[in-house]
N, C-alpha and C positions, 0 to 999 in steps of 0.2 A: 198521409199527401204533404204536410205542411214542414214535416223535413225537409222541401226540397225550395219553399221559397227562402228561404238565407243563403238558398245556391242561387236563388235567380238573382237574390237584391245583390248580390257577391258579384256575377256575371254583371251582369247589367253597368255599376260605380266602378270597376273592372275596364270595363267600354272604354263611358266617361270620364275614366283620368287616361285612358289612352287617348283619347283625343284630348284632352287639356295639355301634352304632354307636344303629342306633336303638335298642338298650335304655336308653342314655345320657340320648339322647335326648327320652325319650320319659316320661325320672321323675317330669313334674310330675302326670302321672295318677292316680287313683284306681288299687290293686290292678285290682281287674275290669276298668275300660279296659286299663291295663298287657298284662293275662293276653293279652285279649282283640287289639291289636295286635301279640303278640310270640307268636301265634296264629297270626293271620291271617300273619304273615312269614316263616314257619317254616314254614306251609304251606307258601306261596306257592315257598320255595324249595328244599322237598319236595318238589315241579310239575319243580321248575324240575335239580333231580337226576338225573327221571326219564330228563330227555336223556340226560348222558352213563350212566348205564343202557342206554337205548338204543340209541346207541352203540354203548358196549361188545358188546353183547349180538348184534350186526349185526356187529360186527366179529371176534367166536369162532366165529364160520363152523358156528355149531350145537355147537358147542362143541370142534370141532375144534384152538381155538384154545385152551390148554385158560387159560394164565394171563389172558387176555381177559373166557373163561368163569368165570370165581374172580373176576373183579375184578368184572361182573356182578351176581354177588350180592352180594358187597359192599356195592354203592351202591343194587342195589334191596332188601336188607334196612332201610339206613341210611335211605329214602325215608320205608320203611314204618314206621321206629321213630320220625319225625317227623312224619307225619301220625295216629301214634295218640296223640302228644302233642299235640297240635294239635288232635283230638279229645275233650281232656279241656274245651276253653273251647270247642267250638261246635260245632256241631248233625254230627251222622254224619253225613249227607246228605248237605248243602250242603259237608262237609270233602273225600268224598269224590269227591265231583262235582268239585269243583278240584281238585284232585289227579290226577285223571282226564283233566278237561280242559289241564293245563298239559300231562301226559303228551305227551296226542293231539297239541297243539299242538306243541308240539317237537318231538314225534316228527317229526310230517310238514313240518317248516320242514329241521331236518336234514335230515330222505328228500334233501330238493330242495335244501339247501346239501349236502351233503359223498359224500350217493352217488351223484345226480343223477336224482336223480327226476322226473318231471310238474310243472311250473306252472304245471295249464290252470287257465283262469280261476272255472272249478267247483268247482277243489280249492281256491284261495287264497278264492274268496268261504265257502266252508266254510269254514276255514280261521277266517275273522272270525269267523264264526257263531259258533263254540265262545265264541272271547276274548269274544265280547257275552257270553255265554250266561255266563263266568265271571267277567263285571264286574255281572250281574243278580244273581247268588246272593253277591254279594258285597254289594253294594244293598241284599238281601234277608235280611239276616243280622238276625236276631231282634235287639231291646234285650238288654243284660247280664241284664237279670236273668230274661228268658225263655228266655235261653242254654239249648241243654241236654240 
């Protein structure tokens, strides 16, 4: 199991690097627009971090492996605090739905790829529907003046 820890750390580092890069790229936007762009970026990253949490939680074997259990708790708190930050700029219902949707999609895909869970057509179609829902929530996000 220790071979997954470097991959998890690499994924988190790449996510954080992406946030810093986006911050530089969007410097020309107004502060409200930048705040919402960063909030959406942080929200998506928080949802993706949920995948690491799910993998660590599964590998903890019901917290029988203490290290994986502690790692899963730490990762879940990181994701939770990132969600809380994003909610400062985004509607709560939208932010929570996107966060859980990213975790659900990522968890289902991780289950298929890492844990050998089933990949039936109905399961894959359902994952696709969640993705469509996340995109729909983003597209339906209110303008900056009405957010909140």
